[in-house]
C-alpha positions as CSV (number, residue, x, y, z in Angstrom):
1,M,-25.3,15.2,50.8
2,D,-27.2,17.2,49.5
3,L,-26.5,20.0,46.5
4,E,-28.6,23.4,47.3
5,F,-28.1,26.5,44.6
6,D,-30.4,28.5,43.5
7,V,-32.3,28.6,40.3
8,V,-31.2,31.9,38.3
9,E,-33.4,33.0,35.7
10,L,-31.4,34.0,31.8
11,G,-34.8,35.4,30.0
12,E,-34.6,34.9,25.9
13,A,-31.0,34.8,24.0
14,D,-30.9,36.1,20.3
15,H,-29.3,32.8,19.3
16,P,-28.6,31.3,15.7
17,E,-32.5,29.6,14.7
18,A,-33.0,26.3,12.8
19,G,-33.2,27.4,9.2
20,E,-30.6,30.2,9.4
21,R,-26.4,29.3,9.6
22,A,-24.4,28.7,12.6
23,P,-21.1,31.0,13.1
24,D,-18.0,29.4,12.3
25,F,-14.9,29.8,14.9
26,T,-12.2,27.8,15.5
27,R,-11.0,27.0,18.4
28,P,-8.8,24.0,20.5
29,L,-11.0,19.9,19.8
30,V,-9.4,17.9,22.7
31,N,-9.8,14.6,22.0
32,D,-8.7,11.8,24.5
33,E,-5.2,12.1,22.7
34,F,-4.1,15.9,21.7
35,W,-5.9,18.4,20.4
36,E,-5.7,20.8,17.8
37,D,-7.2,23.8,16.4
38,V,-10.5,22.8,13.6
39,A,-12.9,24.9,12.6
40,L,-16.5,24.1,13.2
41,S,-17.1,24.5,8.8
42,E,-14.5,21.6,8.4
43,L,-15.6,19.9,11.3
44,C,-19.4,19.4,9.7
45,A,-18.5,19.0,5.7
46,E,-16.3,16.5,6.5
47,S,-18.9,14.9,9.3
48,E,-20.8,12.0,7.6
49,G,-24.0,13.2,9.2
50,P,-25.2,15.6,11.5
51,V,-23.2,17.6,13.5
52,V,-24.0,18.1,17.7
53,L,-22.8,21.4,18.9
54,V,-23.6,21.1,23.5
55,F,-22.2,24.6,24.8
56,H,-22.4,23.6,28.4
57,A,-20.7,24.6,32.0
58,M,-17.3,24.9,32.6
59,D,-15.9,21.3,33.3
60,G,-16.4,19.3,36.6
61,A,-19.4,21.7,37.3
62,F,-22.6,19.4,37.8
63,P,-24.6,20.2,35.0
64,A,-21.7,19.1,32.6
65,T,-21.3,16.1,34.5
66,Y,-25.5,15.0,33.8
67,I,-25.4,16.4,30.2
68,W,-22.7,14.2,29.2
69,N,-23.5,11.3,31.2
70,E,-26.8,11.1,29.5
71,I,-25.4,11.9,25.9
72,R,-23.3,9.2,27.0
73,D,-26.0,6.8,27.9
74,R,-27.9,7.0,24.9
75,S,-24.8,6.7,22.7
76,W,-25.3,9.7,20.2
77,H,-22.4,8.9,18.7
78,E,-23.8,6.4,16.8
79,R,-26.1,9.0,14.8
80,A,-23.6,12.1,14.7
81,T,-20.5,13.8,14.6
82,V,-21.3,15.2,18.3
83,V,-19.0,18.0,19.9
84,G,-19.1,19.7,23.1
85,L,-18.2,24.4,24.2
86,S,-17.0,24.9,27.2
87,I,-14.8,27.3,28.9
88,S,-12.5,25.3,30.2
89,T,-9.1,24.3,29.1
90,P,-7.9,21.9,27.2
91,Y,-6.2,20.3,29.9
92,A,-9.6,19.7,31.8
93,H,-11.2,19.0,28.7
94,K,-9.1,15.3,28.9
95,D,-10.1,14.9,32.4
96,L,-13.7,15.5,31.4
97,L,-13.5,12.9,28.9
98,E,-11.5,10.1,30.9
99,E,-13.9,10.8,33.9
100,R,-17.3,10.3,32.1
101,N,-16.0,7.3,30.3
102,V,-16.5,8.9,26.2
103,E,-13.0,9.2,25.5
104,G,-12.2,8.0,21.5
105,D,-16.3,8.7,20.9
106,Y,-17.2,12.8,21.8
107,R,-14.2,16.0,21.4
108,L,-14.8,19.1,22.6
109,Y,-14.1,22.5,22.5
110,S,-11.8,24.6,24.5
111,D,-12.8,29.1,24.9
112,P,-11.6,29.7,27.9
113,A,-12.7,33.7,26.4
114,N,-16.5,32.4,26.7
115,G,-16.0,34.0,22.2
116,V,-17.9,31.0,21.0
117,A,-20.7,31.9,23.1
118,E,-21.0,35.0,22.6
119,R,-21.4,34.9,18.8
120,Y,-24.2,33.2,19.6
121,G,-25.6,34.8,21.2
122,I,-26.0,32.7,24.7
123,A,-22.9,34.4,27.0
124,M,-24.1,34.7,30.5
125,D,-22.4,36.0,33.6
126,L,-21.4,33.6,36.4
127,D,-23.9,34.4,39.0
128,G,-21.8,36.1,41.9
129,M,-18.6,35.5,39.6
130,A,-17.6,39.3,38.7
131,G,-16.0,38.9,35.6
132,L,-16.5,35.5,34.5
133,A,-18.7,34.3,32.0
134,E,-19.0,30.8,30.8
135,P,-21.8,30.0,27.8
136,R,-25.5,29.4,28.5
137,P,-26.6,25.6,28.0
138,A,-27.9,25.3,24.6
139,V,-27.5,22.1,22.0
140,F,-27.7,23.0,18.6
141,V,-28.0,20.2,15.4
142,L,-26.3,21.1,12.7
143,D,-25.8,19.9,9.0
144,S,-22.4,19.9,6.5
145,D,-22.7,24.1,5.7
146,R,-24.0,24.7,9.3
147,T,-27.6,25.3,8.9
148,V,-28.9,24.4,12.3
149,E,-31.6,22.2,11.9
150,Y,-32.3,22.7,15.5
151,A,-31.5,24.7,18.2
152,W,-32.7,24.5,22.2
153,V,-31.2,27.1,24.6
154,G,-31.7,27.1,28.5
155,E,-33.6,30.2,30.0
156,E,-32.9,29.7,33.4
157,W,-29.2,28.0,35.2
158,P,-29.0,25.2,35.5
159,A,-31.2,23.3,32.3
160,F,-30.5,20.3,31.1
161,P,-31.8,20.2,26.4
162,D,-34.8,17.2,25.9
163,Y,-32.6,15.0,25.2
164,D,-35.8,13.1,23.4
165,A,-36.1,15.9,20.9
166,V,-32.8,16.0,19.9
167,E,-32.7,13.1,19.3
168,A,-35.0,13.5,16.8
169,Q,-33.3,15.7,14.8
170,L,-29.9,12.3,14.6
C-alpha cells in the first residue's frame, strides 16, 4: 500500500534558539509503567547529560513512528536523556513506547491541549482538521539549566530532523 499525502509548507517559527533558555513546563511524563507530572526544569537539573526534547506528531501517525524508530536504532538514550512530547494521551503514549520497543529507555510528555508547543512557538493547525493543532516536528538539545544547545524545527509537514546533527550535540 502506497501512502499519499501532500507536503504542507509551514514557514518559519518563532522558537527558542541556541543560547536561549527553553520555556519550562510541567506535564504528565509517561514511562512504561506509569506517568507523573514532571517539570522540564526538574528533568534537566537531574539529568547527567543533555536532555533531548523531541516534539512529534500524535502517536499512530507515520512521522512519530519513523522518528522513534530512528532514535531507537541510534540508541540516543545511551548519550542523553531523551523525551518526546505530543498531543497524545498518556494511554496512547504507553502504547507507542511498547509498539516502538523503547519502553524503559525513553519517556513521553503528554500535552493534549498543545500548550507547550504554543509556548515554544511551534504549534500548527492540523491540515484539514478544524480545531485541532499539534506541535511542528522539532528537536531541542538542552543543558542542565534548559539552555538550548541545538534547535531544529520543521518548516514543512512532514519533516524529519537531521539525526546526525543532533548526535553531534550529544
